[in-house]
C-alpha positions as CSV (number, residue, x, y, z in Angstrom):
1,M,30.6,200.6,-42.4
2,T,28.0,203.0,-41.6
3,T,25.6,205.2,-43.9
4,R,26.4,206.8,-47.2
5,R,26.2,210.0,-45.6
6,E,28.9,209.3,-43.0
7,L,31.1,207.6,-46.1
8,I,31.2,211.1,-47.4
9,A,32.1,212.5,-43.9
10,G,35.1,210.5,-43.8
11,A,36.7,212.3,-46.5
12,G,37.5,214.9,-43.8
13,V,40.7,212.8,-43.6
14,A,41.9,213.8,-46.6
15,A,40.7,217.6,-46.2
16,L,42.4,218.5,-42.9
17,G,45.9,217.3,-44.0
18,L,46.4,213.3,-44.8
19,A,47.3,212.2,-48.1
20,A,44.3,212.2,-50.2
21,W,43.8,209.3,-53.0
22,G,43.3,211.5,-56.3
23,R,40.0,211.1,-58.3
24,A,39.7,208.7,-61.4
25,W,40.7,210.5,-64.6
26,A,39.8,210.0,-68.3
27,Q,41.2,210.5,-71.8
28,G,38.6,209.7,-74.2
29,Q,35.9,207.0,-74.4
30,P,36.1,203.9,-72.6
31,A,37.7,200.9,-74.9
32,A,35.5,199.3,-77.4
33,A,34.5,195.8,-76.2
34,A,36.6,194.0,-79.0
35,K,39.8,195.8,-78.0
36,P,42.1,194.2,-75.5
37,L,41.9,196.0,-72.2
38,D,44.7,198.4,-71.6
39,T,45.7,199.9,-67.9
40,L,43.9,202.9,-68.8
41,D,40.4,201.1,-68.8
42,F,41.0,200.4,-65.1
43,Y,41.6,204.1,-64.3
44,L,38.7,205.7,-66.2
45,A,36.4,208.0,-64.3
46,P,33.4,206.1,-63.1
47,A,30.4,206.6,-65.2
48,T,28.2,206.4,-62.0
49,P,30.4,207.6,-59.3
50,D,27.6,207.9,-56.5
51,F,23.9,208.2,-55.6
52,A,21.8,209.0,-52.9
53,L,18.6,208.6,-51.4
54,S,16.2,211.3,-50.1
55,P,15.6,211.3,-46.2
56,S,11.7,210.6,-47.3
57,G,12.7,208.0,-49.7
58,K,10.5,209.8,-52.4
59,R,13.6,210.8,-54.6
60,V,16.9,209.2,-55.6
61,A,19.7,211.3,-57.0
62,V,22.4,209.4,-59.5
63,L,25.5,211.1,-60.3
64,R,26.7,210.5,-64.1
65,N,29.8,211.2,-65.9
66,K,30.1,211.4,-69.3
67,F,33.3,211.3,-71.6
68,S,33.9,213.7,-74.5
69,D,36.8,214.8,-76.6
70,K,37.4,217.5,-74.1
71,G,37.1,215.7,-70.9
72,I,34.2,214.7,-68.5
73,V,30.7,216.4,-68.5
74,S,28.8,215.5,-65.3
75,S,25.1,215.8,-64.6
76,I,22.6,214.3,-61.8
77,D,19.3,212.4,-62.6
78,V,16.8,212.8,-60.1
79,I,14.4,209.6,-60.1
80,D,10.9,209.7,-58.6
81,T,10.9,206.4,-56.4
82,D,7.2,205.9,-56.7
83,N,7.6,205.8,-60.6
84,A,11.2,204.5,-60.7
85,A,10.6,203.4,-64.4
86,A,9.7,207.1,-65.7
87,P,12.2,209.5,-67.3
88,P,14.2,211.2,-64.6
89,K,14.6,214.7,-64.1
90,S,18.5,215.6,-65.2
91,I,20.6,218.5,-63.9
92,A,23.5,219.5,-65.8
93,I,26.6,220.1,-63.8
94,G,29.0,221.0,-66.3
95,D,32.5,220.4,-68.1
96,H,34.1,218.8,-64.5
97,E,33.9,215.5,-63.1
98,A,31.7,215.2,-60.0
99,N,32.4,212.5,-57.8
100,A,29.7,212.6,-54.9
101,V,26.2,213.7,-54.2
102,A,23.9,213.6,-51.0
103,W,20.9,215.2,-50.2
104,A,21.0,217.9,-47.6
105,N,17.4,217.5,-47.0
106,D,14.4,216.5,-49.0
107,K,14.7,219.4,-51.2
108,R,18.5,220.3,-51.6
109,L,21.2,218.6,-53.1
110,L,25.0,218.6,-52.6
111,V,27.6,217.9,-55.3
112,W,31.1,217.3,-54.9
113,I,32.9,218.8,-58.0
114,V,36.7,218.3,-58.9
115,F,38.8,221.0,-60.6
116,D,42.2,220.4,-62.1
117,V,44.3,223.9,-61.5
118,T,47.7,224.1,-62.9
119,H,50.2,227.0,-61.6
120,K,53.1,227.9,-63.3
121,G,56.2,225.9,-62.4
122,Y,54.0,223.3,-60.4
123,E,52.2,220.1,-60.7
124,T,48.6,220.2,-61.7
125,E,46.6,220.1,-58.3
126,E,43.1,219.1,-57.6
127,I,40.7,221.3,-55.8
128,V,37.4,219.7,-54.4
129,R,34.2,222.1,-53.8
130,V,30.8,221.2,-52.8
131,V,27.9,223.1,-54.4
132,A,24.4,223.0,-53.2
133,L,21.1,223.5,-55.3
134,D,17.8,222.4,-55.5
135,A,16.2,219.6,-56.5
136,D,15.4,221.0,-60.0
137,G,18.9,222.5,-60.6
138,T,18.0,226.0,-59.6
139,N,19.5,228.3,-56.8
140,P,23.1,226.9,-56.9
141,K,25.4,228.0,-54.3
142,A,29.0,226.9,-53.4
143,L,29.8,226.1,-49.8
144,F,32.1,228.3,-48.0
145,G,31.1,231.0,-50.3
146,N,31.4,233.7,-47.5
147,R,35.1,232.7,-46.9
148,S,37.1,233.9,-49.8
149,E,40.4,233.0,-48.0
150,S,39.3,229.4,-47.7
151,L,38.0,229.3,-51.4
152,E,41.3,230.5,-52.3
153,Y,44.0,228.6,-50.4
154,I,42.3,225.3,-49.3
155,H,42.1,222.4,-51.8
156,N,39.7,220.2,-50.1
157,L,36.4,221.8,-48.9
158,G,34.3,218.7,-49.2
159,A,34.6,217.0,-45.8
160,V,30.9,216.7,-44.3
161,I,30.9,215.4,-40.7
162,D,27.4,215.5,-40.1
163,F,24.4,216.2,-42.4
164,L,22.2,217.0,-39.1
165,P,18.9,215.2,-39.9
166,D,17.1,217.6,-37.6
167,D,18.4,220.9,-39.1
168,D,17.3,221.0,-42.7
169,D,19.4,224.4,-43.4
170,H,22.8,223.5,-42.2
171,V,25.5,220.6,-42.3
172,L,28.7,220.5,-40.5
173,M,31.9,220.3,-42.4
174,G,35.7,220.2,-41.5
175,A,38.4,222.0,-43.3
176,W,41.6,223.8,-42.2
177,E,41.0,227.5,-41.4
178,P,43.7,229.5,-43.3
179,L,43.5,232.6,-41.0
180,K,44.0,230.9,-37.8
181,G,46.1,227.9,-39.1
182,L,44.1,225.3,-37.4
183,P,41.5,222.7,-38.7
184,A,38.1,223.8,-37.8
185,L,34.7,222.5,-37.6
186,Y,32.1,224.8,-39.5
187,K,28.3,224.9,-39.5
188,V,27.6,225.7,-43.5
189,D,24.3,226.8,-44.4
190,V,23.2,224.7,-47.4
191,T,20.8,227.7,-48.7
192,T,23.3,230.4,-48.6
193,G,26.7,228.6,-48.4
194,D,27.8,230.6,-45.7
195,A,30.1,229.0,-43.3
196,V,30.8,229.7,-39.5
197,V,33.3,228.2,-37.2
198,L,31.8,226.1,-34.2
199,E,35.5,224.9,-32.7
200,Y,38.8,224.6,-33.5
201,G,40.9,221.4,-33.6
202,E,44.7,220.4,-32.4
203,P,47.0,221.2,-35.4
204,R,47.0,217.4,-36.4
205,T,43.1,216.8,-36.0
206,S,41.8,215.1,-39.1
207,T,38.0,214.9,-38.5
208,W,35.3,214.6,-35.9
209,L,32.2,212.4,-34.8
210,T,29.2,214.2,-33.4
211,Q,26.2,213.3,-31.7
212,K,23.1,215.6,-32.4
213,G,25.6,218.0,-34.0
214,V,27.9,218.2,-30.8
215,P,31.4,217.1,-31.5
216,M,32.4,214.1,-28.9
217,I,35.0,212.2,-31.0
218,R,37.9,213.7,-32.7
219,F,40.8,212.0,-34.9
220,D,44.1,213.5,-34.6
221,N,47.1,212.4,-36.8
222,D,50.0,210.7,-35.3
223,R,52.7,210.7,-38.3
224,A,51.7,209.7,-41.5
225,Y,50.0,206.5,-40.8
226,G,48.8,206.7,-37.3
227,S,45.8,208.2,-35.6
228,K,44.9,209.4,-32.0
229,I,41.0,208.9,-31.2
230,M,40.1,211.8,-28.7
231,A,36.8,211.7,-26.6
232,R,34.5,213.9,-24.4
233,A,31.5,212.8,-22.9
234,P,28.0,215.2,-22.8
235,G,29.0,218.0,-20.4
236,E,32.8,217.6,-20.5
237,K,35.1,220.5,-21.9
238,D,38.3,218.6,-22.1
239,W,39.2,216.2,-24.7
240,K,40.6,212.8,-23.2
241,F,43.0,210.1,-25.0
242,V,41.0,207.0,-25.9
243,H,43.1,205.0,-28.3
244,F,45.9,204.9,-30.8
245,F,45.5,203.0,-34.1
246,R,47.7,202.6,-37.2
247,N,45.9,203.7,-40.6
248,D,48.0,200.6,-42.4
249,Q,46.4,197.9,-40.3
250,D,43.0,196.7,-39.8
251,P,42.0,198.7,-36.6
252,E,41.6,196.7,-33.4
253,F,39.4,199.3,-32.2
254,S,36.7,201.8,-34.4
255,I,34.0,204.3,-33.8
256,H,31.5,204.1,-36.2
257,G,28.8,206.7,-35.2
258,A,26.4,207.9,-32.4
259,T,23.5,205.9,-31.1
260,A,20.3,207.4,-29.8
261,K,21.6,207.5,-26.0
262,P,23.8,210.4,-24.8
263,G,27.0,209.9,-24.6
264,I,27.0,206.6,-26.3
265,F,28.6,205.5,-29.7
266,Y,28.6,202.2,-31.9
267,G,32.0,200.8,-32.4
268,S,34.0,197.7,-33.0
269,A,36.3,196.4,-30.7
270,R,37.5,193.2,-28.7
271,K,37.8,192.9,-24.7
272,D,40.6,190.8,-23.4
273,G,40.2,187.2,-23.7
274,E,38.2,187.8,-27.1
275,D,39.4,186.6,-30.4
276,K,37.0,188.2,-33.0
277,I,36.5,192.1,-33.1
278,T,32.6,192.6,-32.7
279,A,30.6,195.6,-32.9
280,R,29.5,196.9,-29.6
281,E,28.3,200.5,-27.8
282,I,30.9,202.4,-26.1
283,A,30.3,204.6,-23.4
284,L,32.5,208.2,-23.6
285,A,32.3,208.9,-20.0
286,N,34.2,205.9,-18.7
287,L,35.0,204.2,-22.1
288,E,33.3,201.0,-20.8
289,L,32.7,198.5,-24.0
290,G,29.1,196.8,-24.1
291,P,28.6,193.4,-25.0
292,P,29.1,191.8,-28.5
293,M,26.0,192.6,-30.6
294,M,27.0,189.6,-33.0
295,T,30.4,187.8,-33.4
296,P,30.8,186.4,-37.0
297,E,32.0,182.9,-36.9
298,R,35.1,183.2,-39.1
299,V,36.0,186.8,-39.3
300,D,36.0,190.2,-37.4
301,A,32.9,192.4,-37.7
302,R,33.5,195.1,-40.0
303,G,31.2,197.6,-38.2
304,V,27.6,198.7,-38.2
305,W,25.0,200.0,-40.9
306,L,23.1,202.8,-39.6
307,D,20.1,204.9,-41.5
308,Q,20.3,208.4,-42.4
309,R,19.4,209.5,-38.7
310,G,21.8,207.2,-37.0
311,A,19.5,204.2,-35.9
312,L,21.1,200.9,-36.2
313,M,20.1,198.7,-39.2
314,G,22.5,195.8,-38.5
315,V,26.0,194.6,-38.1
316,T,28.0,193.8,-41.1
317,W,31.1,191.6,-42.0
318,K,33.0,190.1,-45.0
319,D,34.1,186.7,-45.0
320,D,34.2,186.0,-48.9
321,K,31.1,188.0,-49.5
322,R,29.4,190.8,-47.6
323,A,27.2,189.6,-44.5
324,Y,24.6,191.3,-42.3
325,D,23.2,190.6,-39.0
326,F,19.7,192.9,-39.1
327,A,18.5,194.6,-36.2
328,D,15.0,194.1,-37.9
329,K,15.0,190.3,-38.5
330,A,12.3,190.8,-41.2
331,L,15.0,192.4,-43.5
332,A,16.9,189.1,-43.8
333,P,14.6,187.7,-46.5
334,H,14.7,190.9,-48.5
335,Y,18.6,191.0,-48.3
336,A,18.5,187.4,-49.5
337,A,16.2,188.1,-52.5
338,I,18.6,191.0,-53.7
339,G,21.2,188.1,-53.6
340,K,19.5,185.9,-55.3
341,Y,18.5,188.6,-58.1
342,F,22.3,189.6,-58.8
343,G,23.3,186.0,-58.5
344,P,26.3,184.2,-56.7
345,D,29.1,186.2,-58.4
346,L,28.1,189.3,-56.7
347,S,28.0,190.7,-53.2
348,V,25.6,192.9,-52.0
349,T,26.4,195.9,-50.1
350,L,23.4,198.2,-48.5
351,H,23.9,202.0,-48.1
352,D,21.1,204.4,-47.8
353,A,17.8,203.6,-46.1
354,D,14.7,205.9,-45.7
355,A,13.0,207.2,-42.7
356,D,10.5,204.4,-42.7
357,H,12.9,201.8,-43.7
358,Q,11.2,200.9,-46.9
359,R,13.5,201.7,-49.7
360,F,17.4,201.3,-49.8
361,L,20.1,202.1,-51.9
362,G,22.9,199.5,-52.6
363,T,25.7,198.3,-54.6
364,A,26.4,194.6,-56.2
365,S,30.0,194.1,-56.9
366,G,32.2,191.0,-57.3
367,P,35.6,190.4,-59.1
368,R,34.4,190.7,-62.6
369,Q,32.0,193.6,-61.6
370,P,33.1,196.9,-60.3
371,G,29.7,198.0,-59.3
372,V,26.0,197.8,-60.1
373,Y,24.0,200.7,-58.2
374,F,20.6,199.7,-57.5
375,L,17.3,200.7,-55.6
376,Y,15.5,198.2,-53.4
377,D,11.4,198.7,-52.6
378,R,10.5,196.7,-49.7
379,K,7.1,196.9,-50.3
380,T,7.1,195.7,-53.9
381,H,10.2,193.4,-53.6
382,A,11.2,195.3,-56.8
383,V,15.1,195.8,-57.5
384,T,15.9,198.8,-60.2
385,E,19.4,199.1,-61.7
386,L,20.3,202.7,-61.4
387,G,24.0,202.5,-63.3
388,Y,27.2,200.8,-63.6
389,E,30.2,202.4,-62.1
390,H,32.5,201.0,-65.1
391,P,29.9,199.7,-67.9
392,H,32.9,199.2,-70.3
393,L,34.3,196.5,-67.8
394,T,31.8,193.9,-68.7
395,E,31.8,190.5,-67.2
396,D,33.4,188.7,-70.3
397,R,36.4,191.0,-70.7
398,L,37.4,190.1,-67.0
399,G,38.8,187.4,-65.2
400,Q,37.0,184.9,-62.8
401,S,38.2,184.8,-59.3
402,H,38.5,181.6,-57.3
403,V,38.1,181.1,-53.6
404,L,40.8,178.9,-52.6
405,T,41.0,177.2,-49.2
406,V,44.6,176.3,-48.8
407,K,46.0,173.3,-46.4
408,T,49.4,174.7,-45.1
409,R,52.2,172.4,-44.5
410,D,51.7,172.5,-40.8
411,G,47.9,171.5,-41.1
412,A,46.2,174.7,-40.9
413,E,43.7,176.3,-43.3
414,I,44.1,179.8,-44.9
415,R,41.9,181.8,-47.4
416,A,43.4,183.0,-51.1
417,Y,41.8,184.3,-54.2
418,L,43.1,183.5,-57.6
419,T,42.3,185.5,-60.6
420,Q,42.5,184.0,-63.9
421,P,42.5,185.6,-67.3
422,A,39.4,186.2,-69.0
423,S,40.3,183.4,-71.5
424,G,40.7,180.7,-68.6
425,K,43.9,179.6,-70.4
426,P,46.6,178.2,-67.8
427,G,49.8,180.3,-67.9
428,P,51.9,182.3,-65.9
429,L,51.3,183.1,-62.1
430,V,51.8,186.2,-60.5
431,V,51.7,185.8,-56.8
432,M,50.6,189.2,-55.1
433,P,50.9,189.2,-51.2
434,H,49.1,192.1,-49.5
435,G,50.6,195.0,-47.1
436,G,49.9,195.5,-43.6
437,P,50.5,192.7,-42.7
438,E,47.5,192.8,-40.4
439,S,45.3,193.6,-43.3
440,R,43.7,191.2,-46.0
441,D,42.5,190.8,-49.4
442,D,39.1,190.5,-50.1
443,W,37.2,188.4,-52.7
444,G,35.8,191.4,-55.0
445,Y,36.9,193.8,-57.8
446,D,40.5,194.3,-57.6
447,P,42.0,196.7,-60.6
448,W,45.6,195.5,-60.2
449,A,44.6,191.8,-60.2
450,Q,42.4,192.4,-63.2
451,A,44.9,194.6,-65.0
452,L,47.6,191.9,-64.6
453,A,45.2,189.1,-65.8
454,A,44.3,191.1,-68.6
455,Q,48.0,190.5,-69.7
456,G,47.3,186.4,-69.7
457,W,48.5,186.1,-66.2
458,W,46.8,184.3,-63.4
459,V,47.0,186.1,-60.0
460,L,47.1,184.7,-56.4
461,Q,46.3,186.9,-53.5
462,V,47.0,185.0,-50.1
463,N,45.5,186.0,-46.4
464,F,48.5,184.3,-44.8
465,R,48.6,183.8,-41.0
466,G,49.6,187.2,-39.6
467,S,46.7,188.7,-41.5
468,G,44.2,190.9,-40.1
469,G,40.4,190.4,-40.3
470,Y,40.4,186.6,-39.1
471,G,40.8,187.4,-35.4
472,L,43.4,187.8,-32.9
473,A,44.8,184.2,-33.1
474,F,45.1,184.3,-36.9
475,A,47.1,187.4,-36.5
476,E,49.1,186.6,-33.7
477,A,50.3,183.1,-35.6
478,G,52.3,185.4,-37.9
479,W,53.8,187.5,-34.8
480,K,57.4,187.2,-34.8
481,R,57.2,184.6,-37.9
482,W,58.3,187.1,-40.6
483,G,60.5,185.1,-42.9
484,D,59.2,181.7,-42.1
485,R,55.6,180.8,-41.3
486,M,54.1,184.0,-43.3
487,Q,56.5,183.2,-46.1
488,E,55.5,179.1,-45.9
489,D,51.8,180.1,-46.2
490,V,52.2,182.3,-49.5
491,E,54.4,179.1,-50.8
492,D,52.0,176.8,-50.1
493,A,49.0,178.7,-51.6
494,A,51.4,179.1,-54.7
495,D,51.9,175.5,-55.2
496,Q,48.4,174.6,-54.7
497,A,47.2,177.1,-57.3
498,I,49.7,175.8,-59.9
499,A,49.1,172.1,-59.4
500,Q,45.2,172.7,-59.2
501,F,44.8,174.8,-62.2
502,K,47.9,173.3,-64.3
503,L,49.6,176.7,-64.2
504,D,53.1,177.3,-65.7
505,A,55.6,176.5,-62.9
506,G,58.4,177.7,-65.0
507,R,56.9,181.4,-65.3
508,V,56.4,182.8,-61.7
509,A,56.6,186.4,-60.5
510,I,55.7,187.7,-57.0
511,V,54.5,191.5,-56.7
512,G,53.8,193.3,-53.4
513,G,53.5,196.8,-51.7
514,S,54.6,197.8,-48.1
515,Y,55.0,194.3,-45.9
516,G,53.8,192.5,-49.6
517,G,57.1,194.2,-50.9
518,Y,58.9,192.6,-48.2
519,A,57.4,189.1,-48.8
520,A,58.2,189.5,-52.2
521,M,62.0,189.9,-51.8
522,M,61.9,187.5,-49.1
523,G,60.0,184.8,-51.3
524,A,62.6,185.2,-53.8
525,V,65.5,184.8,-51.1
526,R,63.8,181.7,-49.9
527,R,63.2,180.1,-53.2
528,P,65.5,181.7,-55.7
529,D,64.8,179.4,-58.5
530,F,61.1,179.5,-58.4
531,Y,60.6,183.1,-59.0
532,K,61.5,184.6,-62.3
533,A,60.8,188.3,-61.5
534,V,60.2,190.3,-58.1
535,V,58.6,193.8,-57.5
536,S,58.7,195.5,-54.2
537,I,57.2,198.7,-53.9
538,A,57.8,200.6,-50.9
539,G,58.8,197.3,-49.1
540,V,60.8,196.5,-45.9
541,S,64.0,195.0,-46.8
542,D,65.7,195.1,-43.3
543,P,63.4,194.2,-40.3
544,I,66.2,195.2,-37.9
545,D,67.0,198.8,-39.5
546,M,63.1,199.3,-39.8
547,L,62.6,198.9,-36.1
548,K,65.8,201.0,-35.2
549,W,64.0,203.6,-37.4
550,E,60.5,203.0,-35.5
551,R,62.1,203.5,-32.1
552,S,64.1,206.7,-33.1
553,D,61.2,208.3,-35.0
554,D,58.6,207.3,-32.5
555,G,57.4,210.7,-30.7
556,T,54.6,209.1,-28.6
557,P,55.2,209.2,-25.1
558,V,54.6,205.2,-24.7
559,K,56.9,204.6,-27.9
560,Y,53.3,203.2,-29.1
561,H,54.8,202.2,-32.8
562,Y,58.0,200.9,-32.0
563,E,56.2,198.7,-29.4
564,F,53.5,197.9,-31.9
565,W,56.1,196.3,-34.4
566,K,58.7,194.9,-31.9
567,K,55.7,192.6,-30.9
568,R,55.0,191.7,-34.0
569,I,58.4,191.7,-35.7
570,G,60.7,190.7,-32.8
571,D,62.9,192.5,-30.6
572,P,65.9,193.8,-32.5
573,D,68.2,192.6,-29.4
574,A,66.9,189.4,-28.2
575,D,65.4,188.0,-31.7
576,A,68.5,189.3,-33.5
577,A,69.5,186.0,-35.1
578,A,66.2,185.3,-36.4
579,L,65.7,188.9,-37.8
580,T,68.8,188.6,-39.5
581,K,67.7,185.3,-41.3
582,A,64.5,187.2,-42.0
583,S,66.2,190.1,-43.7
584,P,66.3,190.2,-47.4
585,R,68.9,193.0,-47.5
586,R,71.2,190.8,-45.7
587,R,70.9,187.8,-47.9
588,A,70.9,189.8,-51.0
589,A,73.4,187.4,-52.4
590,E,70.7,184.6,-52.5
591,L,68.1,186.5,-54.5
592,K,68.8,185.5,-58.0
593,A,65.6,186.7,-59.8
594,P,65.6,190.1,-61.6
595,L,64.3,192.8,-58.9
596,F,62.2,195.9,-59.4
597,L,62.2,198.4,-56.4
598,I,59.7,201.3,-56.4
599,H,59.6,203.7,-53.6
600,G,58.2,207.2,-52.9
601,F,60.9,209.7,-51.5
602,L,58.3,211.2,-49.4
603,D,57.6,207.8,-47.5
604,E,57.0,208.2,-43.9
605,T,55.7,204.6,-43.3
606,V,58.3,202.5,-45.0
607,P,61.5,204.9,-45.2
608,V,63.0,205.2,-48.6
609,N,66.2,203.9,-47.4
610,Q,64.7,200.6,-47.2
611,S,64.6,200.3,-50.7
612,K,68.0,202.6,-51.5
613,D,70.0,199.8,-48.9
614,M,68.5,197.1,-51.0
615,V,69.9,198.4,-54.1
616,K,73.3,198.7,-52.9
617,A,73.4,195.3,-51.0
618,M,72.1,193.6,-54.6
619,T,74.7,195.6,-56.2
620,A,77.3,194.5,-53.9
621,A,76.7,191.0,-54.6
622,G,76.9,191.3,-58.2
623,H,73.2,191.8,-59.2
624,K,71.6,194.6,-61.0
625,P,68.5,195.7,-59.6
626,E,66.1,198.4,-61.4
627,Y,64.9,201.0,-59.2
628,W,62.6,204.0,-59.5
629,E,62.4,206.7,-57.0
630,I,59.3,208.6,-57.0
631,P,60.2,212.2,-56.0
632,K,56.7,213.7,-54.6
633,E,55.3,210.5,-53.5
634,G,54.6,208.9,-50.1
635,H,53.8,205.5,-49.3
636,S,51.0,204.9,-51.7
637,A,50.2,206.7,-54.9
638,S,48.3,210.1,-54.4
639,T,46.4,209.8,-57.4
640,R,45.2,207.4,-59.7
641,R,47.1,208.6,-62.5
642,R,50.3,207.8,-60.4
643,D,48.9,204.6,-59.4
644,R,48.6,203.5,-63.1
645,D,52.1,204.9,-63.8
646,R,53.4,202.3,-61.2
647,L,51.1,199.6,-62.7
648,D,52.5,200.2,-66.1
649,R,56.2,200.3,-65.0
650,V,55.4,196.8,-63.3
651,I,53.8,195.5,-66.3
652,A,56.6,196.4,-68.4
653,F,59.2,195.0,-65.9
654,L,57.4,191.5,-65.8
655,K,56.5,191.0,-69.4
656,P,59.9,189.7,-70.7
657,R,60.4,187.7,-67.6
658,L,57.0,185.9,-68.0
659,A,57.2,185.4,-71.9
């Protein structure tokens, strides 16, 4: 976690070639309070999608989306922070959805606008453009305005890499350069909109990190789900390889942003012999890791919070709720006061800080609150609420989430989150294991969990051993334990939830994506009479075949991806017996519950044959699984509209089986 500005820079991954998550979309007004929640309610465009604090802290820009019969009308409210209660200056953006806003300097705003473009014979495409304008709404200029070929051919021109706090006139942006056919880093004038190429990346470069405007870290895609980190220290011309990481797992090594020391960056990593990932400094010249800044007791550090000039504000992590170790210890009581203001049901995340560290922007969110945007004034201790992300999703319409400490059958303790229907009435249970598996579920707002709870079902999310975020030993406890220990943890959590909350043990379903899809199928193999319905979305059905595919498709010199999975799943030769036992496809005859498989044809993370082969095995065993292959989709839904389509199909499949 870094600043709001660096979060916008993260959009460069999508801009330069990785699959992009689509924006939220809307059809009419949000539902009235008395109407039961529909899946559409969870996919409406945010009413307040973003906000930004000017470098001086004198003004806040708050982006607004309003719904009409014709679509979305967007605007920006500019608030004087010295008089936050006064009516804001409103700037009309137009009949397009805007999804991000930032200050290029104290006088000039940047706003990200999304256009839908439909070409004859093709699906609707989303086009992202950034417009710069003065704080009173005058002098608008489209960035890249001097590059007609980019405006014509490049979908996403919205990736800001560096806001250049020492240069009020320019920002650095990343985008594909169509004439050269390579990703490029541009210097863009925020007054004229003109863009000039500074340097080119490699064909698979996704984004850069800079120090005082000089690119020193580069991220290059390696297949759909992996990335290489490249670096060059000050004065060096050649890029050197630093680290591989997989986008579908919690990374063991991350670089967040530059320190004030030349060639030194903030990152998150663990040295040999350490259990937790901690924030530390990383020297680019020799890649030496500095000592841990702070090590959380139970979980890995999530990153650092930097101010708009890159100064360290604190180290952050998330156990159940967000937490910080502040560089300025005097900030701790202020953070506690903000938490007290919003109450125990919300978690507070800090984003922007002004140059004097007197004013902060943040969000408060929780299972029953998608997000409240706020301004905090350190001098007056005042919290000013600036807007709600989804004001129609009020607390009374969403389900409470319980934090469960689950005692496993072998005496370990794991964390799980149980979301109840808004009524709180005991009923069916949907078990929803996460993907990865070295990722984790968080306590907080989850649209799938809430949409399923809106059907009257309880939803269980389990951080089984083998999950990420809880240290190396916790992750290693799941290595080569696919099909047994990892499944046992999910089973133990389900049994405890049913007993503790008196749920209906005769109406239990299991739904998961990626590794979670594997866990769903394997769970039904292990307990054929327990689950009444099973949904696997892009799931692994046969670990042995998956390992063979990883080995054959791994183009890295050291077979990084194959070795990564062999260490975690098992050796397809030495561990063949255990992996055969852990294969839902090879044990398809034991799976009795109705099965629904969903898979994107273009999936490069888990090949579509993993679902096709499961369909064949189930059919051969005399079962009739349902199968939906999505022609132009990859591992994850590419837009929120398509994610809602998946959710609707899952609910339709579960309803008669949980009735």
